[in-house]
C-alpha positions in Angstrom: 38.9 333.8 173.7 38.1 331.7 170.7 40.8 329.9 168.8 40.0 330.2 165.1 40.9 327.1 163.1 41.7 327.5 159.4 39.8 324.8 157.6 40.3 324.2 153.9 38.8 321.6 151.6 41.3 320.3 149.2 40.8 318.8 145.7 41.7 315.4 147.2 39.0 315.8 149.8 36.5 316.9 147.2 37.3 313.8 145.1 36.8 311.6 148.2 33.4 313.3 149.0 32.3 312.9 145.4 32.9 309.1 145.7 31.5 308.7 149.2 28.3 310.8 148.9 27.5 310.5 145.2 29.3 307.4 144.0 31.3 309.3 141.5 34.9 308.2 141.2 37.2 311.0 140.1 41.0 310.9 140.2 42.2 313.9 142.3 44.9 314.7 139.6 42.2 314.8 136.9 39.9 316.9 139.1 42.7 319.4 139.8 43.6 319.6 136.1 40.0 320.0 135.0 38.8 322.1 138.0 37.2 324.6 135.6 35.1 322.0 133.8 31.5 321.5 134.9 30.6 319.0 137.6 28.5 317.3 135.0 31.8 316.4 133.1 32.6 314.2 136.1 29.1 312.7 136.4 28.1 314.7 139.4 24.6 316.1 139.4 22.9 318.7 141.6 21.7 316.1 144.0 25.2 314.8 144.4 26.5 318.3 145.1 23.8 318.8 147.7 25.0 315.7 149.5 28.6 317.0 149.5 27.4 320.4 150.9 25.4 318.5 153.6 28.4 316.4 154.5 30.6 319.5 154.8 28.1 321.3 156.9 27.9 318.4 159.3 31.7 318.0 159.4 32.4 321.7 160.2 29.2 322.4 162.2 28.2 325.5 160.2 25.8 326.4 157.4 27.5 327.0 154.1 26.3 329.6 151.7 23.2 328.7 149.6 25.2 329.3 146.4 27.4 326.3 147.2 24.6 324.0 145.9 24.5 325.9 142.6 28.3 326.0 141.9 29.0 324.7 138.4 32.7 323.8 138.6 35.0 322.3 141.3 37.1 325.4 141.2 34.1 327.7 142.0 32.9 325.3 144.6 36.2 325.1 146.4 36.7 328.9 146.3 33.3 329.5 147.8 33.5 326.7 150.4 37.0 327.6 151.5 36.1 331.3 151.7 33.1 330.5 153.9 35.2 328.2 156.1 37.8 330.9 156.5 35.3 333.6 157.6 33.1 331.2 159.5 30.0 332.2 157.4 
């Protein structure tokens, strides 16, 4: 029997990952308010997003969907990542 743990990446965690992996400082409140704005608005490029995906894959021990690297907004990214973590895919 396997216990399923319900992981979820929050806006606060995403802001922390943006700073740690890409050197981009974003206030979590601002990130939440502007979650539908493009990552480029916050100064995060595709390489920075790739670093965040790699960190999350390492943290949770599973491969995340390839589309994660191509998400354009924090809202889309969190929806995709949290959906994948919930289903374990």
